[in-house]
mmCIF file of the N, C-alpha and C atoms, coordinates in Angstrom:
data_MODEL
# 
_entry.id   MODEL 
# 
loop_
_atom_site.group_PDB 
_atom_site.id 
_atom_site.type_symbol 
_atom_site.label_atom_id 
_atom_site.label_alt_id 
_atom_site.label_comp_id 
_atom_site.label_asym_id 
_atom_site.label_entity_id 
_atom_site.label_seq_id 
_atom_site.pdbx_PDB_ins_code 
_atom_site.Cartn_x 
_atom_site.Cartn_y 
_atom_site.Cartn_z 
_atom_site.occupancy 
_atom_site.B_iso_or_equiv 
_atom_site.pdbx_formal_charge 
_atom_site.auth_seq_id 
_atom_site.auth_comp_id 
_atom_site.auth_asym_id 
_atom_site.auth_atom_id 
_atom_site.pdbx_PDB_model_num 
ATOM 1   N N  . MET A 1 1  ? -23.602 -16.058 55.514 1.00 0.00 ? 1  MET A N  1 
ATOM 2   C CA . MET A 1 1  ? -24.050 -17.371 55.916 1.00 0.00 ? 1  MET A CA 1 
ATOM 3   C C  . MET A 1 1  ? -25.574 -17.398 55.924 1.00 0.00 ? 1  MET A C  1 
ATOM 4   N N  . GLU A 1 2  ? -26.103 -18.501 55.463 1.00 0.00 ? 2  GLU A N  1 
ATOM 5   C CA . GLU A 1 2  ? -27.553 -18.689 55.462 1.00 0.00 ? 2  GLU A CA 1 
ATOM 6   C C  . GLU A 1 2  ? -27.924 -19.751 56.477 1.00 0.00 ? 2  GLU A C  1 
ATOM 7   N N  . THR A 1 3  ? -29.095 -19.624 57.052 1.00 0.00 ? 3  THR A N  1 
ATOM 8   C CA . THR A 1 3  ? -29.614 -20.576 58.036 1.00 0.00 ? 3  THR A CA 1 
ATOM 9   C C  . THR A 1 3  ? -31.055 -20.888 57.681 1.00 0.00 ? 3  THR A C  1 
ATOM 10  N N  . LYS A 1 4  ? -31.402 -22.168 57.788 1.00 0.00 ? 4  LYS A N  1 
ATOM 11  C CA . LYS A 1 4  ? -32.766 -22.570 57.448 1.00 0.00 ? 4  LYS A CA 1 
ATOM 12  C C  . LYS A 1 4  ? -33.187 -23.736 58.330 1.00 0.00 ? 4  LYS A C  1 
ATOM 13  N N  . LYS A 1 5  ? -34.420 -23.670 58.841 1.00 0.00 ? 5  LYS A N  1 
ATOM 14  C CA . LYS A 1 5  ? -35.029 -24.804 59.523 1.00 0.00 ? 5  LYS A CA 1 
ATOM 15  C C  . LYS A 1 5  ? -35.779 -25.610 58.474 1.00 0.00 ? 5  LYS A C  1 
ATOM 16  N N  . ILE A 1 6  ? -35.568 -26.909 58.496 1.00 0.00 ? 6  ILE A N  1 
ATOM 17  C CA . ILE A 1 6  ? -36.184 -27.788 57.508 1.00 0.00 ? 6  ILE A CA 1 
ATOM 18  C C  . ILE A 1 6  ? -36.936 -28.890 58.239 1.00 0.00 ? 6  ILE A C  1 
ATOM 19  N N  . ASN A 1 7  ? -38.187 -29.085 57.885 1.00 0.00 ? 7  ASN A N  1 
ATOM 20  C CA . ASN A 1 7  ? -38.990 -30.154 58.470 1.00 0.00 ? 7  ASN A CA 1 
ATOM 21  C C  . ASN A 1 7  ? -38.696 -31.448 57.724 1.00 0.00 ? 7  ASN A C  1 
ATOM 22  N N  . VAL A 1 8  ? -38.316 -32.493 58.481 1.00 0.00 ? 8  VAL A N  1 
ATOM 23  C CA . VAL A 1 8  ? -37.991 -33.791 57.896 1.00 0.00 ? 8  VAL A CA 1 
ATOM 24  C C  . VAL A 1 8  ? -38.839 -34.853 58.610 1.00 0.00 ? 8  VAL A C  1 
ATOM 25  N N  . PRO A 1 9  ? -39.996 -35.197 58.041 1.00 0.00 ? 9  PRO A N  1 
ATOM 26  C CA . PRO A 1 9  ? -40.936 -36.112 58.717 1.00 0.00 ? 9  PRO A CA 1 
ATOM 27  C C  . PRO A 1 9  ? -40.367 -37.494 59.034 1.00 0.00 ? 9  PRO A C  1 
ATOM 28  N N  . ASN A 1 10 ? -39.343 -37.954 58.309 1.00 0.00 ? 10 ASN A N  1 
ATOM 29  C CA . ASN A 1 10 ? -38.787 -39.293 58.536 1.00 0.00 ? 10 ASN A CA 1 
ATOM 30  C C  . ASN A 1 10 ? -37.919 -39.389 59.784 1.00 0.00 ? 10 ASN A C  1 
ATOM 31  N N  . ILE A 1 11 ? -37.633 -38.271 60.446 1.00 0.00 ? 11 ILE A N  1 
ATOM 32  C CA . ILE A 1 11 ? -36.826 -38.326 61.667 1.00 0.00 ? 11 ILE A CA 1 
ATOM 33  C C  . ILE A 1 11 ? -37.665 -38.983 62.760 1.00 0.00 ? 11 ILE A C  1 
ATOM 34  N N  . SER A 1 12 ? -37.116 -40.053 63.359 1.00 0.00 ? 12 SER A N  1 
ATOM 35  C CA . SER A 1 12 ? -37.846 -40.724 64.431 1.00 0.00 ? 12 SER A CA 1 
ATOM 36  C C  . SER A 1 12 ? -37.038 -40.827 65.725 1.00 0.00 ? 12 SER A C  1 
ATOM 37  N N  . CYS A 1 13 ? -35.716 -40.554 65.653 1.00 0.00 ? 13 CYS A N  1 
ATOM 38  C CA . CYS A 1 13 ? -34.899 -40.705 66.854 1.00 0.00 ? 13 CYS A CA 1 
ATOM 39  C C  . CYS A 1 13 ? -33.598 -39.908 66.709 1.00 0.00 ? 13 CYS A C  1 
ATOM 40  N N  . GLY A 1 14 ? -32.816 -39.917 67.768 1.00 0.00 ? 14 GLY A N  1 
ATOM 41  C CA . GLY A 1 14 ? -31.532 -39.228 67.742 1.00 0.00 ? 14 GLY A CA 1 
ATOM 42  C C  . GLY A 1 14 ? -30.573 -39.796 66.721 1.00 0.00 ? 14 GLY A C  1 
ATOM 43  N N  . HIS A 1 15 ? -30.684 -41.090 66.442 1.00 0.00 ? 15 HIS A N  1 
ATOM 44  C CA . HIS A 1 15 ? -29.813 -41.704 65.428 1.00 0.00 ? 15 HIS A CA 1 
ATOM 45  C C  . HIS A 1 15 ? -30.087 -41.103 64.056 1.00 0.00 ? 15 HIS A C  1 
ATOM 46  N N  . CYS A 1 16 ? -31.348 -40.845 63.755 1.00 0.00 ? 16 CYS A N  1 
ATOM 47  C CA . CYS A 1 16 ? -31.713 -40.212 62.483 1.00 0.00 ? 16 CYS A CA 1 
ATOM 48  C C  . CYS A 1 16 ? -31.049 -38.836 62.377 1.00 0.00 ? 16 CYS A C  1 
ATOM 49  N N  . VAL A 1 17 ? -31.125 -38.074 63.461 1.00 0.00 ? 17 VAL A N  1 
ATOM 50  C CA . VAL A 1 17 ? -30.522 -36.736 63.472 1.00 0.00 ? 17 VAL A CA 1 
ATOM 51  C C  . VAL A 1 17 ? -29.016 -36.848 63.256 1.00 0.00 ? 17 VAL A C  1 
ATOM 52  N N  . MET A 1 18 ? -28.364 -37.814 63.916 1.00 0.00 ? 18 MET A N  1 
ATOM 53  C CA . MET A 1 18 ? -26.919 -37.987 63.774 1.00 0.00 ? 18 MET A CA 1 
ATOM 54  C C  . MET A 1 18 ? -26.553 -38.361 62.337 1.00 0.00 ? 18 MET A C  1 
ATOM 55  N N  . THR A 1 19 ? -27.346 -39.207 61.709 1.00 0.00 ? 19 THR A N  1 
ATOM 56  C CA . THR A 1 19 ? -27.100 -39.583 60.313 1.00 0.00 ? 19 THR A CA 1 
ATOM 57  C C  . THR A 1 19 ? -27.187 -38.352 59.411 1.00 0.00 ? 19 THR A C  1 
ATOM 58  N N  . ILE A 1 20 ? -28.214 -37.544 59.607 1.00 0.00 ? 20 ILE A N  1 
ATOM 59  C CA . ILE A 1 20 ? -28.383 -36.334 58.800 1.00 0.00 ? 20 ILE A CA 1 
ATOM 60  C C  . ILE A 1 20 ? -27.227 -35.380 59.040 1.00 0.00 ? 20 ILE A C  1 
ATOM 61  N N  . LYS A 1 21 ? -26.828 -35.193 60.295 1.00 0.00 ? 21 LYS A N  1 
ATOM 62  C CA . LYS A 1 21 ? -25.695 -34.312 60.616 1.00 0.00 ? 21 LYS A CA 1 
ATOM 63  C C  . LYS A 1 21 ? -24.439 -34.777 59.895 1.00 0.00 ? 21 LYS A C  1 
ATOM 64  N N  . ASN A 1 22 ? -24.149 -36.084 59.993 1.00 0.00 ? 22 ASN A N  1 
ATOM 65  C CA . ASN A 1 22 ? -22.941 -36.616 59.364 1.00 0.00 ? 22 ASN A CA 1 
ATOM 66  C C  . ASN A 1 22 ? -22.963 -36.445 57.850 1.00 0.00 ? 22 ASN A C  1 
ATOM 67  N N  . GLU A 1 23 ? -24.093 -36.742 57.241 1.00 0.00 ? 23 GLU A N  1 
ATOM 68  C CA . GLU A 1 23 ? -24.202 -36.659 55.782 1.00 0.00 ? 23 GLU A CA 1 
ATOM 69  C C  . GLU A 1 23 ? -24.125 -35.213 55.282 1.00 0.00 ? 23 GLU A C  1 
ATOM 70  N N  . LEU A 1 24 ? -24.893 -34.312 55.898 1.00 0.00 ? 24 LEU A N  1 
ATOM 71  C CA . LEU A 1 24 ? -24.902 -32.925 55.424 1.00 0.00 ? 24 LEU A CA 1 
ATOM 72  C C  . LEU A 1 24 ? -23.591 -32.216 55.706 1.00 0.00 ? 24 LEU A C  1 
ATOM 73  N N  . SER A 1 25 ? -22.910 -32.597 56.791 1.00 0.00 ? 25 SER A N  1 
ATOM 74  C CA . SER A 1 25 ? -21.631 -31.965 57.124 1.00 0.00 ? 25 SER A CA 1 
ATOM 75  C C  . SER A 1 25 ? -20.567 -32.247 56.074 1.00 0.00 ? 25 SER A C  1 
ATOM 76  N N  . GLU A 1 26 ? -20.759 -33.304 55.280 1.00 0.00 ? 26 GLU A N  1 
ATOM 77  C CA . GLU A 1 26 ? -19.811 -33.632 54.212 1.00 0.00 ? 26 GLU A CA 1 
ATOM 78  C C  . GLU A 1 26 ? -19.975 -32.723 52.997 1.00 0.00 ? 26 GLU A C  1 
ATOM 79  N N  . LEU A 1 27 ? -21.098 -32.017 52.902 1.00 0.00 ? 27 LEU A N  1 
ATOM 80  C CA . LEU A 1 27 ? -21.305 -31.112 51.771 1.00 0.00 ? 27 LEU A CA 1 
ATOM 81  C C  . LEU A 1 27 ? -20.425 -29.878 51.945 1.00 0.00 ? 27 LEU A C  1 
ATOM 82  N N  . GLN A 1 28 ? -19.726 -29.509 50.891 1.00 0.00 ? 28 GLN A N  1 
ATOM 83  C CA . GLN A 1 28 ? -18.861 -28.334 50.942 1.00 0.00 ? 28 GLN A CA 1 
ATOM 84  C C  . GLN A 1 28 ? -19.695 -27.084 51.166 1.00 0.00 ? 28 GLN A C  1 
ATOM 85  N N  . GLY A 1 29 ? -19.339 -26.312 52.196 1.00 0.00 ? 29 GLY A N  1 
ATOM 86  C CA . GLY A 1 29 ? -20.052 -25.089 52.514 1.00 0.00 ? 29 GLY A CA 1 
ATOM 87  C C  . GLY A 1 29 ? -20.962 -25.202 53.718 1.00 0.00 ? 29 GLY A C  1 
ATOM 88  N N  . VAL A 1 30 ? -21.371 -26.435 54.079 1.00 0.00 ? 30 VAL A N  1 
ATOM 89  C CA . VAL A 1 30 ? -22.232 -26.620 55.250 1.00 0.00 ? 30 VAL A CA 1 
ATOM 90  C C  . VAL A 1 30 ? -21.357 -26.535 56.494 1.00 0.00 ? 30 VAL A C  1 
ATOM 91  N N  . SER A 1 31 ? -21.699 -25.605 57.395 1.00 0.00 ? 31 SER A N  1 
ATOM 92  C CA . SER A 1 31 ? -20.867 -25.385 58.574 1.00 0.00 ? 31 SER A CA 1 
ATOM 93  C C  . SER A 1 31 ? -21.466 -25.950 59.859 1.00 0.00 ? 31 SER A C  1 
ATOM 94  N N  . GLN A 1 32 ? -22.790 -26.070 59.925 1.00 0.00 ? 32 GLN A N  1 
ATOM 95  C CA . GLN A 1 32 ? -23.408 -26.582 61.144 1.00 0.00 ? 32 GLN A CA 1 
ATOM 96  C C  . GLN A 1 32 ? -24.757 -27.204 60.831 1.00 0.00 ? 32 GLN A C  1 
ATOM 97  N N  . VAL A 1 33 ? -25.032 -28.315 61.511 1.00 0.00 ? 33 VAL A N  1 
ATOM 98  C CA . VAL A 1 33 ? -26.324 -28.989 61.381 1.00 0.00 ? 33 VAL A CA 1 
ATOM 99  C C  . VAL A 1 33 ? -26.774 -29.385 62.784 1.00 0.00 ? 33 VAL A C  1 
ATOM 100 N N  . ASP A 1 34 ? -27.963 -28.972 63.158 1.00 0.00 ? 34 ASP A N  1 
ATOM 101 C CA . ASP A 1 34 ? -28.555 -29.374 64.427 1.00 0.00 ? 34 ASP A CA 1 
ATOM 102 C C  . ASP A 1 34 ? -29.929 -29.947 64.125 1.00 0.00 ? 34 ASP A C  1 
ATOM 103 N N  . GLY A 1 35 ? -30.404 -30.817 65.009 1.00 0.00 ? 35 GLY A N  1 
ATOM 104 C CA . GLY A 1 35 ? -31.713 -31.400 64.785 1.00 0.00 ? 35 GLY A CA 1 
ATOM 105 C C  . GLY A 1 35 ? -32.410 -31.768 66.072 1.00 0.00 ? 35 GLY A C  1 
ATOM 106 N N  . ASP A 1 36 ? -33.713 -31.935 65.980 1.00 0.00 ? 36 ASP A N  1 
ATOM 107 C CA . ASP A 1 36 ? -34.534 -32.310 67.123 1.00 0.00 ? 36 ASP A CA 1 
ATOM 108 C C  . ASP A 1 36 ? -35.527 -33.376 66.680 1.00 0.00 ? 36 ASP A C  1 
ATOM 109 N N  . PRO A 1 37 ? -35.372 -34.612 67.189 1.00 0.00 ? 37 PRO A N  1 
ATOM 110 C CA . PRO A 1 37 ? -36.304 -35.667 66.784 1.00 0.00 ? 37 PRO A CA 1 
ATOM 111 C C  . PRO A 1 37 ? -37.733 -35.416 67.245 1.00 0.00 ? 37 PRO A C  1 
ATOM 112 N N  . ASN A 1 38 ? -37.921 -34.615 68.290 1.00 0.00 ? 38 ASN A N  1 
ATOM 113 C CA . ASN A 1 38 ? -39.279 -34.347 68.783 1.00 0.00 ? 38 ASN A CA 1 
ATOM 114 C C  . ASN A 1 38 ? -40.067 -33.450 67.832 1.00 0.00 ? 38 ASN A C  1 
ATOM 115 N N  . THR A 1 39 ? -39.398 -32.452 67.257 1.00 0.00 ? 39 THR A N  1 
ATOM 116 C CA . THR A 1 39 ? -40.080 -31.554 66.324 1.00 0.00 ? 39 THR A CA 1 
ATOM 117 C C  . THR A 1 39 ? -39.913 -31.992 64.878 1.00 0.00 ? 39 THR A C  1 
ATOM 118 N N  . LYS A 1 40 ? -39.031 -32.979 64.648 1.00 0.00 ? 40 LYS A N  1 
ATOM 119 C CA . LYS A 1 40 ? -38.714 -33.479 63.302 1.00 0.00 ? 40 LYS A CA 1 
ATOM 120 C C  . LYS A 1 40 ? -38.158 -32.358 62.413 1.00 0.00 ? 40 LYS A C  1 
ATOM 121 N N  . GLU A 1 41 ? -37.355 -31.476 63.025 1.00 0.00 ? 41 GLU A N  1 
ATOM 122 C CA . GLU A 1 41 ? -36.746 -30.372 62.290 1.00 0.00 ? 41 GLU A CA 1 
ATOM 123 C C  . GLU A 1 41 ? -35.235 -30.415 62.419 1.00 0.00 ? 41 GLU A C  1 
ATOM 124 N N  . ILE A 1 42 ? -34.583 -29.977 61.353 1.00 0.00 ? 42 ILE A N  1 
ATOM 125 C CA . ILE A 1 42 ? -33.144 -29.753 61.405 1.00 0.00 ? 42 ILE A CA 1 
ATOM 126 C C  . ILE A 1 42 ? -32.900 -28.282 61.075 1.00 0.00 ? 42 ILE A C  1 
ATOM 127 N N  . THR A 1 43 ? -31.809 -27.756 61.595 1.00 0.00 ? 43 THR A N  1 
ATOM 128 C CA . THR A 1 43 ? -31.379 -26.403 61.291 1.00 0.00 ? 43 THR A CA 1 
ATOM 129 C C  . THR A 1 43 ? -30.012 -26.504 60.648 1.00 0.00 ? 43 THR A C  1 
ATOM 130 N N  . VAL A 1 44 ? -29.873 -25.920 59.469 1.00 0.00 ? 44 VAL A N  1 
ATOM 131 C CA . VAL A 1 44 ? -28.632 -26.011 58.704 1.00 0.00 ? 44 VAL A CA 1 
ATOM 132 C C  . VAL A 1 44 ? -28.076 -24.609 58.471 1.00 0.00 ? 44 VAL A C  1 
ATOM 133 N N  . ASN A 1 45 ? -26.775 -24.446 58.725 1.00 0.00 ? 45 ASN A N  1 
ATOM 134 C CA . ASN A 1 45 ? -26.054 -23.208 58.395 1.00 0.00 ? 45 ASN A CA 1 
ATOM 135 C C  . ASN A 1 45 ? -25.092 -23.518 57.265 1.00 0.00 ? 45 ASN A C  1 
ATOM 136 N N  . TRP A 1 46 ? -25.076 -22.652 56.251 1.00 0.00 ? 46 TRP A N  1 
ATOM 137 C CA . TRP A 1 46 ? -24.189 -22.905 55.115 1.00 0.00 ? 46 TRP A CA 1 
ATOM 138 C C  . TRP A 1 46 ? -23.771 -21.611 54.433 1.00 0.00 ? 46 TRP A C  1 
ATOM 139 N N  . ASP A 1 47 ? -22.698 -21.724 53.666 1.00 0.00 ? 47 ASP A N  1 
ATOM 140 C CA . ASP A 1 47 ? -22.200 -20.690 52.766 1.00 0.00 ? 47 ASP A CA 1 
ATOM 141 C C  . ASP A 1 47 ? -22.004 -21.342 51.404 1.00 0.00 ? 47 ASP A C  1 
ATOM 142 N N  . ALA A 1 48 ? -21.751 -20.526 50.386 1.00 0.00 ? 48 ALA A N  1 
ATOM 143 C CA . ALA A 1 48 ? -21.434 -21.058 49.057 1.00 0.00 ? 48 ALA A CA 1 
ATOM 144 C C  . ALA A 1 48 ? -20.207 -21.951 49.188 1.00 0.00 ? 48 ALA A C  1 
ATOM 145 N N  . PRO A 1 49 ? -20.112 -23.020 48.435 1.00 0.00 ? 49 PRO A N  1 
ATOM 146 C CA . PRO A 1 49 ? -20.927 -23.376 47.278 1.00 0.00 ? 49 PRO A CA 1 
ATOM 147 C C  . PRO A 1 49 ? -22.222 -24.123 47.611 1.00 0.00 ? 49 PRO A C  1 
ATOM 148 N N  . ALA A 1 50 ? -22.485 -24.427 48.872 1.00 0.00 ? 50 ALA A N  1 
ATOM 149 C CA . ALA A 1 50 ? -23.735 -25.119 49.214 1.00 0.00 ? 50 ALA A CA 1 
ATOM 150 C C  . ALA A 1 50 ? -24.929 -24.199 48.949 1.00 0.00 ? 50 ALA A C  1 
ATOM 151 N N  . THR A 1 51 ? -26.037 -24.804 48.583 1.00 0.00 ? 51 THR A N  1 
ATOM 152 C CA . THR A 1 51 ? -27.283 -24.066 48.383 1.00 0.00 ? 51 THR A CA 1 
ATOM 153 C C  . THR A 1 51 ? -28.401 -24.841 49.060 1.00 0.00 ? 51 THR A C  1 
ATOM 154 N N  . LEU A 1 52 ? -29.512 -24.186 49.289 1.00 0.00 ? 52 LEU A N  1 
ATOM 155 C CA . LEU A 1 52 ? -30.658 -24.880 49.870 1.00 0.00 ? 52 LEU A CA 1 
ATOM 156 C C  . LEU A 1 52 ? -31.075 -26.043 48.969 1.00 0.00 ? 52 LEU A C  1 
ATOM 157 N N  . GLU A 1 53 ? -30.997 -25.842 47.670 1.00 0.00 ? 53 GLU A N  1 
ATOM 158 C CA . GLU A 1 53 ? -31.379 -26.891 46.721 1.00 0.00 ? 53 GLU A CA 1 
ATOM 159 C C  . GLU A 1 53 ? -30.489 -28.123 46.859 1.00 0.00 ? 53 GLU A C  1 
ATOM 160 N N  . THR A 1 54 ? -29.168 -27.928 47.025 1.00 0.00 ? 54 THR A N  1 
ATOM 161 C CA . THR A 1 54 ? -28.276 -29.090 47.163 1.00 0.00 ? 54 THR A CA 1 
ATOM 162 C C  . THR A 1 54 ? -28.525 -29.798 48.495 1.00 0.00 ? 54 THR A C  1 
ATOM 163 N N  . ILE A 1 55 ? -28.831 -29.033 49.534 1.00 0.00 ? 55 ILE A N  1 
ATOM 164 C CA . ILE A 1 55 ? -29.110 -29.629 50.845 1.00 0.00 ? 55 ILE A CA 1 
ATOM 165 C C  . ILE A 1 55 ? -30.393 -30.457 50.776 1.00 0.00 ? 55 ILE A C  1 
ATOM 166 N N  . ILE A 1 56 ? -31.455 -29.892 50.199 1.00 0.00 ? 56 ILE A N  1 
ATOM 167 C CA . ILE A 1 56 ? -32.735 -30.603 50.057 1.00 0.00 ? 56 ILE A CA 1 
ATOM 168 C C  . ILE A 1 56 ? -32.544 -31.855 49.196 1.00 0.00 ? 56 ILE A C  1 
ATOM 169 N N  . SER A 1 57 ? -31.787 -31.728 48.125 1.00 0.00 ? 57 SER A N  1 
ATOM 170 C CA . SER A 1 57 ? -31.532 -32.855 47.236 1.00 0.00 ? 57 SER A CA 1 
ATOM 171 C C  . SER A 1 57 ? -30.776 -33.965 47.966 1.00 0.00 ? 57 SER A C  1 
ATOM 172 N N  . HIS A 1 58 ? -29.792 -33.589 48.755 1.00 0.00 ? 58 HIS A N  1 
ATOM 173 C CA . HIS A 1 58 ? -29.004 -34.591 49.491 1.00 0.00 ? 58 HIS A CA 1 
ATOM 174 C C  . HIS A 1 58 ? -29.865 -35.285 50.547 1.00 0.00 ? 58 HIS A C  1 
ATOM 175 N N  . LEU A 1 59 ? -30.741 -34.545 51.205 1.00 0.00 ? 59 LEU A N  1 
ATOM 176 C CA . LEU A 1 59 ? -31.655 -35.164 52.169 1.00 0.00 ? 59 LEU A CA 1 
ATOM 177 C C  . LEU A 1 59 ? -32.503 -36.237 51.484 1.00 0.00 ? 59 LEU A C  1 
ATOM 178 N N  . LYS A 1 60 ? -32.981 -35.948 50.291 1.00 0.00 ? 60 LYS A N  1 
ATOM 179 C CA . LYS A 1 60 ? -33.800 -36.912 49.549 1.00 0.00 ? 60 LYS A CA 1 
ATOM 180 C C  . LYS A 1 60 ? -32.976 -38.146 49.198 1.00 0.00 ? 60 LYS A C  1 
ATOM 181 N N  . GLU A 1 61 ? -31.712 -37.945 48.795 1.00 0.00 ? 61 GLU A N  1 
ATOM 182 C CA . GLU A 1 61 ? -30.835 -39.059 48.430 1.00 0.00 ? 61 GLU A CA 1 
ATOM 183 C C  . GLU A 1 61 ? -30.589 -40.014 49.603 1.00 0.00 ? 61 GLU A C  1 
ATOM 184 N N  . ILE A 1 62 ? -30.552 -39.474 50.822 1.00 0.00 ? 62 ILE A N  1 
ATOM 185 C CA . ILE A 1 62 ? -30.273 -40.322 51.986 1.00 0.00 ? 62 ILE A CA 1 
ATOM 186 C C  . ILE A 1 62 ? -31.549 -40.772 52.703 1.00 0.00 ? 62 ILE A C  1 
ATOM 187 N N  . ASN A 1 63 ? -32.690 -40.659 51.990 1.00 0.00 ? 63 ASN A N  1 
ATOM 188 C CA . ASN A 1 63 ? -33.993 -41.123 52.477 1.00 0.00 ? 63 ASN A CA 1 
ATOM 189 C C  . ASN A 1 63 ? -34.529 -40.337 53.672 1.00 0.00 ? 63 ASN A C  1 
ATOM 190 N N  . TYR A 1 64 ? -34.177 -39.059 53.733 1.00 0.00 ? 64 TYR A N  1 
ATOM 191 C CA . TYR A 1 64 ? -34.759 -38.152 54.716 1.00 0.00 ? 64 TYR A CA 1 
ATOM 192 C C  . TYR A 1 64 ? -35.277 -36.931 53.972 1.00 0.00 ? 64 TYR A C  1 
ATOM 193 N N  . PRO A 1 65 ? -36.281 -37.124 53.089 1.00 0.00 ? 65 PRO A N  1 
ATOM 194 C CA . PRO A 1 65 ? -36.748 -35.980 52.285 1.00 0.00 ? 65 PRO A CA 1 
ATOM 195 C C  . PRO A 1 65 ? -37.418 -34.919 53.149 1.00 0.00 ? 65 PRO A C  1 
ATOM 196 N N  . ALA A 1 66 ? -37.203 -33.670 52.756 1.00 0.00 ? 66 ALA A N  1 
ATOM 197 C CA . ALA A 1 66 ? -37.835 -32.549 53.442 1.00 0.00 ? 66 ALA A CA 1 
ATOM 198 C C  . ALA A 1 66 ? -39.318 -32.525 53.130 1.00 0.00 ? 66 ALA A C  1 
ATOM 199 N N  . ALA A 1 67 ? -40.103 -32.041 54.080 1.00 0.00 ? 67 ALA A N  1 
ATOM 200 C CA . ALA A 1 67 ? -41.547 -31.906 53.861 1.00 0.00 ? 67 ALA A CA 1 
ATOM 201 C C  . ALA A 1 67 ? -41.783 -30.832 52.800 1.00 0.00 ? 67 ALA A C  1 
ATOM 202 N N  . GLU A 1 68 ? -42.757 -31.051 51.978 1.00 0.00 ? 68 GLU A N  1 
ATOM 203 C CA . GLU A 1 68 ? -43.068 -30.091 50.910 1.00 0.00 ? 68 GLU A CA 1 
ATOM 204 C C  . GLU A 1 68 ? -43.788 -28.903 51.467 1.00 0.00 ? 68 GLU A C  1 
# 
């Protein structure tokens, strides 16, 4: 299992975190998503077939792009 903290500047509230959790949890292989609107970070745990690239890509698709 891989774990990564990702900075997402568009997070402004708990609703944003819940949207990201719901969307990323639908990706096959993603097992856990946590977030903090105060730090604008999410923590994602995943196994194959999910990859960091697919997670980052999906965040961009749902208008929560990761910070470069």
